[in-house]
N, C-alpha and C positions, 0 to 999 in steps of 0.2 A: 366516535372520534375522540371525545373528551377522555373516555376510559383509556384509550390507547396512549394519549398524551400523558395521562397520570401514571400509567405503568412505565412508560419510557422515562419519565422524570424520576420515578422511584428507583428505576434501575440505575440511572446516572448517580443518584444520591448514594445508593448502596455501594456502587463502584468507587465513588469519591471517598466515602467513609472507610472502605476497605484499603484503599491506597494510602490514605493519610494514617490510618491505624497501623498499617504495615511499616510505614516510614518511622512512626514513633517507636514501635516495638523493636524493629530490627535495624533501624538506621543509626546504629552506634558503632564503635570500634574499640579496640583495646587501648590501654594506656601507652603513651609513647615512652621509649627508653629515656632514662635520666640524661639531661643535657649538662655535661660537665662544665661548660663555660658559664653557666648561670650560678652553680654552687661553688665553684673553685675560688672566686675572689673572697668569699666569706671565710675561707679556711685560715686566712692570715689576719682576720679581725679579732681584736681582743675584746671579748664580751664580759670580762671580769668586772668592769665598772658600769655595766648596763643599768640604767635607772629602773627602779621597781615599777611594776604596773600600778596605775591608779585607775579609778573608775568614776564616771559621771553618768547620771541617768539620761537616756533618751526619752522622748515624749511618751513612748509606749511602756516605759518602765524598765526596759532592757539596759543593763549597764554597758556603757561604751568604755572599753578598756583603752588606756593610752599611757604613753611615757613622756616625760618632760626632761629636757636638757636645759637647766637654768642658765641665763646669760652670766658670763664671768663678770663679777662686780668690779674687776680691775680695768676693764676696757671701757673707754668713753665712746659711746655710740648711742644715737637716738634709740629710744625704746621701740623694739620690734618684737612682735609675737608671730612666729612662723608656724603655720599648720602644714605639716608634711604628710603627704599621702603616699603610702607604699605601693609597690607594684603587684601584679597578679600573683596569686598563690601565697604571698608573703604576709608579714605583719609588722607591727611597729618596730620590733627589734632590728629589722633589716636596715632601718634608717639610723642606727647607732653611730656608725663612723661619721656620717654627715652631720647628724645632730650634735655630736660632741665637738666637731670642728667648728661649726657655726656658733656654738655657745661661747667658744673662746674669743669670737669676734664681737661679742656683746649682744647676741640675738638669743632669745628664748625660743626653743623649738618644742612644739607639741606634735607628737605622732600618734594618731589613733589606730587601733586595730579596726579597719573598716568592717562593718557588719558582714558576717559570713567568713571572717578570717580571725585567726588568733583566738582571743578570749571574748569576742563580741558576737553574740547571737549564735545561731546554729551554723556550724561549719559548712560553707559551700552554698548557702541559700539565703534568701531574704523573704519577707512576708508579703510584700506588695510592691508594685512599680512606684518609684518615687521615694522609697524608704531611705535609700542612701542620701538623697537630698535632704530629707527631714533630719536624718542623723547629723549631717554636716552643719545644718542650720543650728541644731541643738548644741553641737560641740563648739561651734564658733561662738555662740552666745556664752557658753561656759568659760571659754578662753577670755572673751572680752570682759566678763565679770571678774576674772582673776587679775587681769591687767587692763583696767578701763582706760588708761592713758596711752596704751601701746598702739602702734601702727600695725594693722593686721596684714599679713602676707600669706598667700596660698601657694604651696609648692606641691607638684605631683610628679611621680616617677613612673615611666613606662605606662601600664594600664592606668595607674594613678594619675599620670600626666594627661591621658585622654579624659579621665574623669574630672580633673581639675579644669581642663578646657571647657567641658560641659558646664561645670559649676559656675565658671566665670560668666557664662552666657545666661544664667538664671538671675532672678532678682537678688539672690545672695551675693552675686559677684560684685555688687556695689560696695560691699563691706570691706573689700580688700584693696589695699593701696597698690599692690602688684600681684600678678599671678605668674609663677615661673614653671615652665614645662620642661622636665628633664627626660630626654629620649622618649617623647610621648608616643603612645600607640594611637595613631590617628584613624585606624580602621583598616580592614583587610583590603579595601578598594582604593586606599590612598596611594599616591605615587611613592610614598616613603616605605611602604610595606615590602618586605623582602621575603621571598619564598622560604628561606631557611627558618623564618619565624615559626613556621608550622612544626619545626622540630621541637619547639617549646610548647606550643599550644595546639592540641589536636581537636578541632571542632567536629561534632557529630552532625555533618551537613544534612543528610536526609531528615533527621529528627528536627533540626533547627528549622528547615524549610517548612515542615509540617506544623510545627508549633507557631511559626510566624503566620501561616495561613489561618490557623485557629485564632490567633491573636487579633487578626483583622476583623473577625466576625464576633469578637467579644468573648471568646472561650479561653479561660485562663486556668482551667482545672489541671492542666498538665505542665504548667510553668515551672513546677518544682523538680521536674525530671532533669537528670544530668544532661548537659549539652556540650561540655568541653572538658578535656582532660589535659593536665599539665605534666611536663617532663621533669617531675621532681625526683630527688634522690629518695628512694624508699626508706632509707635510714632516717629521713627527716619528716616522714609522714605524720609524726606526732605533733609537729609544730607548723607544717606547711599545709596548704589547702590543695588537694590533688584534683578536685573536680568542682566545677561551677554548675549550678542549675541554670536553666534557660533564663529565669528571672534575674539572677545575679549577673550572668554573662551580659545581658542587655543593659543592666543598670550601671555596671562598673566600667565606664568608658564614655566615649563620644559616639553618638549614632550618626552625626553629620558634622564632621570637623569644619567644613567650609562655612556652614551656617553659624556654628559656635564661634569661629574666628571673627565673623562679621559682627556678631551680637555681643561679644565679650564686653562686660561692663567695667572691667579693670584693665590697666595696662598689662600687656603680655610680653614675655620673653621666652625664647626657645633655645635650649642647649642640647647638644648630642655629642657622644664620643666619636672620634674619627674612625675608630675600628669597631663600631657597633656591628655585631653579627646578626642582629634581628631586623634592623632597619637600614635603609640607604641614607647614610649621614649627609651625603652631598645633595640630596633631593629635598631636604627640609627647607632650605632657603628659597628655592624657586617655588615650592609648593605653598609655603606660607606667604611668600611675597606676592604671588599671583592674586591673592585674596586681600591681604593686609600688608602692603609694602612698608608700613610704619612699624611693624613688629620686628625687633632685632632677633637675629638667629646667629648663634655661634657654634662652631665645631671645635671641640676640645681635642687637640691632636693625641693620637696614640692610645686612647682609652676605649675599652670595650663597653658593652651595654651596662653590665653591673658595676663596672669600675667608676661610672659616673656618680655612684653613691658610696663607694668604698675607697676611692683613691684620692689622696690629698691634692693631686694636680687639678682636680675639677673644682676645688673649693673657691679659688679666686674668681673664676667666671660666675659661679653660682652666687657668691656674695655680691658681686657687682649687679647681677640681675635682681636680686632681692632689694638692693638699695636703689635700683632704678638708675644706676650710672651706666656709662658706656661699657659694653662688653669687650673683653680682649679680642683683638683681631687675630 
């Protein structure tokens, strides 16, 4: 009887391993075609005055690459140091239009290349869960050392907005006077997620399910496998990140937007473009308000997803959120 049970159990185990292995090996898909609406707004951006990359060490010795837009000395405004987190696939240079605009308002803007992007770490991957949090803590400390009297503000765009929400709910969140979420990715299960968002990010669902199952039993050997592909312009593959590993995909965002909203340690504000093609702009207010009715949510008319960081029409609302003043109606 025992022998029969053991044979049956072994058979189940072999079948499970075979299924999971098949999902990992074959559960992928090709890269999505380039999504024009993501790249086109950058075509009109003048990058001739893009600040040079600087570097500061993370705790593991890896240089964190970043750019700085110094506050205009001619503007009288309380000292603010803004840490701006770029979106998926991108890097610090994508924040140039916004960084430049905010600097003219008296704010110093620091935009890091998040590990796995640009010039920080290995492209498309991280070394361990929680590494992005360690990097942000190290980078925040470096900014605070540069400007010890400045009020620190965290801002994140798109996937970077989801990550900024996550960060606000960690102990580090207490360091920020405000956290501003621009068109934040709240997760594929959130009411704000729009099906066309899959035109930008193509997840390898069978592989992701298999790796998540392995993660639950403490197996992380395959976390560095590719889990999602982005619809980047192939001509920009030298600067953009086309793929994320399972580890980076899970780290760069919020895994539970409702819990993070509840536990955020700094005041939050949410802004989204009225013509956002990846998310439902009109669903952010009821989605956020159902959990935290005290969090202001503003829709900036006529702006698409990327235009929230490239179009000057977004700047007044973003500046108000950074300063903690009432958002434009």
